[in-house]
Structure formats: structure tokens, C-alpha cells
TORLUMNU-557395 format. One line per 3 residues: number of its first residue (from 1); for each residue x negated, y negated, z of C-alpha. Coordinates in steps of 0.5 Angstrom, whole numbers, padded with zeros to 4 digits. Each point is the difference from the previous one (the first is absolute). Layout:
N
NUM) X Y Z ~ ... $
END
This chain:
243
1) 0000 0000 0000 ~ -0002 -0007 -0001 ~ -0001 -0006 0004 $
4) 0006 -0002 0004 ~ 0002 -0007 0001 ~ 0006 -0003 0004 $
7) 0004 -0006 -0003 ~ 0006 -0004 0001 ~ 0005 0000 -0006 $
10) 0006 -0004 0001 ~ 0000 0001 0007 ~ -0001 0008 -0001 $
13) -0007 0003 0003 ~ -0002 0004 -0006 ~ -0006 0005 0000 $
16) -0004 0000 -0007 ~ -0005 0005 -0002 ~ -0003 0000 -0006 $
19) -0001 0007 -0003 ~ 0000 0004 -0007 ~ 0007 -0001 -0002 $
22) 0003 -0001 -0006 ~ 0005 -0006 0003 ~ 0002 -0003 0006 $
25) 0004 0005 0005 ~ 0004 -0003 0006 ~ 0002 0005 0006 $
28) 0003 -0001 0006 ~ -0003 0004 0006 ~ 0004 0004 0005 $
31) -0001 -0006 0005 ~ 0002 -0005 -0005 ~ -0006 -0003 -0002 $
34) -0001 -0002 -0007 ~ -0006 0003 -0004 ~ -0002 -0002 -0007 $
37) -0005 0004 -0005 ~ -0003 -0004 -0006 ~ -0005 0001 -0005 $
40) -0006 -0004 0001 ~ 0001 -0004 -0006 ~ 0007 -0003 0002 $
43) 0000 -0007 0003 ~ 0002 -0001 0007 ~ 0005 -0005 -0003 $
46) 0003 0005 -0004 ~ 0001 0005 0006 ~ 0003 -0006 0004 $
49) 0005 -0001 -0006 ~ 0002 0008 0000 ~ 0001 0000 0008 $
52) 0004 -0006 0000 ~ 0004 0003 -0006 ~ 0002 0006 0004 $
55) 0001 -0004 0007 ~ 0007 0003 0000 ~ -0002 0007 -0001 $
58) -0005 -0001 0005 ~ 0005 -0002 0005 ~ 0005 0005 -0001 $
61) -0006 0006 0000 ~ -0003 -0003 0007 ~ 0007 0000 0003 $
64) 0001 0007 -0002 ~ -0007 0002 0002 ~ 0001 -0003 0007 $
67) 0007 0003 0001 ~ -0002 0007 -0002 ~ -0006 -0001 0005 $
70) 0005 -0002 0006 ~ 0005 0005 -0002 ~ -0006 0006 0000 $
73) -0002 -0003 0007 ~ 0007 0001 0003 ~ 0002 0006 -0004 $
76) -0006 0004 0001 ~ 0000 0002 0007 ~ 0003 0006 0004 $
79) 0007 -0001 0000 ~ 0000 -0004 -0006 ~ 0002 0001 -0007 $
82) -0003 0001 -0007 ~ 0003 0001 -0007 ~ -0002 0006 -0005 $
85) 0003 0001 -0007 ~ 0006 -0005 0002 ~ 0001 0003 0007 $
88) 0000 -0003 0007 ~ -0004 0005 0004 ~ -0001 -0001 0008 $
91) -0007 0001 0002 ~ -0002 0005 0006 ~ -0007 0000 0002 $
94) -0002 0007 0002 ~ -0007 0002 0003 ~ -0001 0007 -0002 $
97) -0007 -0001 -0004 ~ -0007 0002 0002 ~ -0004 -0006 0002 $
100) -0002 -0005 -0005 ~ 0004 0003 -0005 ~ 0003 -0004 -0006 $
103) 0007 -0002 0002 ~ 0006 0004 -0005 ~ 0007 -0002 -0001 $
106) 0006 0005 -0003 ~ 0007 -0002 -0001 ~ 0005 0004 0004 $
109) 0007 -0002 -0002 ~ 0001 -0007 0002 ~ -0007 0000 0005 $
112) -0007 -0001 -0002 ~ -0004 0004 0004 ~ -0007 -0003 0001 $
115) -0005 0005 0003 ~ -0006 -0003 0004 ~ -0006 0003 0004 $
118) 0002 0002 0007 ~ -0006 -0005 0002 ~ 0004 -0006 -0002 $
121) 0006 0002 0005 ~ -0005 0002 0006 ~ -0004 -0006 -0001 $
124) 0006 -0005 -0001 ~ -0005 -0006 -0002 ~ 0001 0001 -0008 $
127) 0005 -0004 -0003 ~ 0004 0005 -0005 ~ 0002 -0005 -0005 $
130) -0006 0001 -0004 ~ 0000 0007 0000 ~ 0007 0000 -0002 $
133) -0001 -0004 -0005 ~ -0006 0004 -0003 ~ 0005 0006 0000 $
136) 0006 -0003 -0003 ~ -0005 -0003 -0006 ~ -0003 0007 -0001 $
139) 0007 0003 0000 ~ 0002 -0005 -0005 ~ -0006 0002 -0004 $
142) 0002 0007 0000 ~ 0007 -0001 -0002 ~ -0002 -0005 -0006 $
145) -0005 0005 -0002 ~ 0005 0006 -0001 ~ 0005 -0005 -0003 $
148) -0004 -0004 -0005 ~ -0002 0005 -0005 ~ 0007 0003 -0002 $
151) 0002 -0008 -0001 ~ -0006 -0001 -0005 ~ 0001 0007 -0003 $
154) 0007 -0002 -0002 ~ -0001 -0007 -0002 ~ -0006 0000 -0004 $
157) 0002 0004 -0006 ~ 0007 -0004 0000 ~ -0004 -0006 0000 $
160) -0005 0002 -0005 ~ -0006 -0002 0005 ~ -0005 0003 0004 $
163) -0003 -0003 0007 ~ -0008 0002 0000 ~ 0001 0001 0007 $
166) 0004 -0002 0007 ~ -0002 -0002 0007 ~ 0003 -0002 0006 $
169) -0002 -0005 0005 ~ 0003 -0005 0005 ~ 0002 -0007 -0004 $
172) 0002 -0006 0003 ~ 0003 -0004 -0005 ~ 0003 0005 -0006 $
175) 0003 0007 0000 ~ -0005 0002 -0006 ~ -0005 -0002 -0005 $
178) -0002 0002 -0007 ~ -0007 -0001 -0003 ~ 0002 0000 -0007 $
181) -0007 0000 -0003 ~ -0001 0007 0004 ~ 0007 0002 0000 $
184) -0001 0002 0008 ~ 0006 -0002 0004 ~ -0001 -0002 0008 $
187) 0006 0001 0004 ~ 0002 -0002 0007 ~ 0000 0005 0006 $
190) 0006 -0004 0003 ~ 0004 0002 -0006 ~ 0001 0007 0004 $
193) 0005 -0004 0005 ~ 0005 -0001 -0005 ~ 0005 0004 -0004 $
196) -0003 0004 -0006 ~ 0004 -0004 -0005 ~ -0004 -0006 0002 $
199) -0006 0004 0000 ~ 0001 0002 -0007 ~ 0002 -0007 -0003 $
202) -0007 -0002 0002 ~ -0003 0006 -0003 ~ 0004 -0002 -0007 $
205) -0002 -0007 0001 ~ -0007 0001 0000 ~ 0000 0005 -0006 $
208) 0004 -0006 -0003 ~ -0006 -0004 0000 ~ -0004 0005 -0004 $
211) 0005 -0002 -0006 ~ 0001 -0007 0002 ~ -0006 -0004 0005 $
214) 0004 -0006 0002 ~ 0007 -0001 0003 ~ 0004 -0003 -0006 $
217) 0006 0002 -0003 ~ -0003 0006 -0004 ~ -0002 0003 0007 $
220) 0007 -0001 0003 ~ 0003 0003 -0006 ~ -0004 0006 0001 $
223) 0001 0000 0007 ~ 0008 0000 -0002 ~ -0001 0006 -0004 $
226) -0004 0005 0004 ~ 0002 -0002 0007 ~ 0007 -0004 -0001 $
229) 0001 0000 0008 ~ -0007 -0004 0001 ~ 0004 -0006 0002 $
232) 0003 0003 0006 ~ -0006 0004 0002 ~ -0004 -0007 0000 $
235) 0005 -0003 0004 ~ -0001 0006 0005 ~ -0007 -0001 0000 $
238) 0000 -0007 0001 ~ 0005 0001 0006 ~ -0003 -0002 0007 $
241) -0006 0004 0001 ~ 0000 0007 0003 ~ -0005 0003 0005 $
END
């Protein structure tokens, strides 16, 4: 990574990093901070214009990121709740694993059992929230890893496209991204909190970018063709954050 520099742009603290990228990229991180990566050749004035042009998007993304973290802190505890594939699950911590074992979550009906090591209960000093969060993240990855291959296999032939690969990672300001140059798709692990049709709409969205890189009228027509209910799915995804 290149040298980072924090500057004020229109009252927003923005961390700018010069690196080997093709264009200016804007991200809002999990803690609400704003991060821009840009090629060395792009002048600072152009970066400032880019950030100011996306000011409304930044504010919405920051609000979502901060609300999501507040919801996570409130819900991810013993006796709290979380969501998995659109279902609301009550969290119950069970101290039944050997010492220092990684926590593990499993759904049983409307309950999410989070297995933690016995020393957590006996020592009593360790906060369970990070352990519960890690277990939920692992379970969500597992669910997506089981669901996604069939979704890609179903839609790629219908659309006449093929992603070179896909990966999962936790993202703060978007549900997915597509590198149209390499054909590689990245999907947000938090999609696993949402119903399967919403997850599938994001898969189709990113595959559509292999046919049309921008969000223009042609892109929306492609979405209407290959995922007619995408607007309903988008409303569900844009609803208040799920823990």
C-alpha cells in the first residue's frame, strides 16, 4: 500500500492513499471512516471533486455502517439475536468446547447455539460479544459457500456470461462488486443475514456487470430481464441493518 494522507474534503475526513490502481476508488469502512485510493497521476483537486460529487452517497453509507455496528454490538451477545437467511434467531451461548477452541455456531430451530470454550465461563472475564461475532461470521460464510455455487451455475448459462471466480469478504458500503477486467466477483458475507431471493439478486447484479459495466438504462433492462423482482430485493437489502 502507498503512503496514506488524511485530508478534509467538504468537512469530511478522508484518508487518501496513492497506489497502483486504474481509477479513483471510494470506500466507507466499518467504523464509518472514508477511504480513497487513487493513481499517483490523479491530482488532488480531481480527488476532491470526486469525493464532493459523492457526498450524499458517503453520508448514507456512513449512516448504514455506524447503524450496522450499533446493531451488531446490541444483538451479538448471549440472549441477543441475529439473522440468518432472513430468519431471526435468538442467541444462546453454550460453554462446552475445550480450552482455546474457536467458537462455533449452529442453528436449531429459532435458536442460534454458539459453542464457546469452557474456560470462558469459568474465568468469567472475557467478553462474549467478539466470540459470538466470530462464530456468526463463520456460519454466514458456510451458508453462502453452500448457496452460491448453484446460483452461479443457474444464472451464468442463461445470461451467457461466466465469472472467472468469486470470493467472500465483509464489506461496509456495498453488497458486492465485480472486476469487469478480470471477471472476478466479490460478495459481502453479511448477505447471509438476508433472504435467499435477496442474495440471488446481488449475484445477478454482479453478473450483469459482465455485460454492462455501468448502472445505465441497459443495465437496468438486463436486471429486469434476468431478475424481475430485483427492486423488491433491493428494498429489503436497504432496510435497517441486520445483526
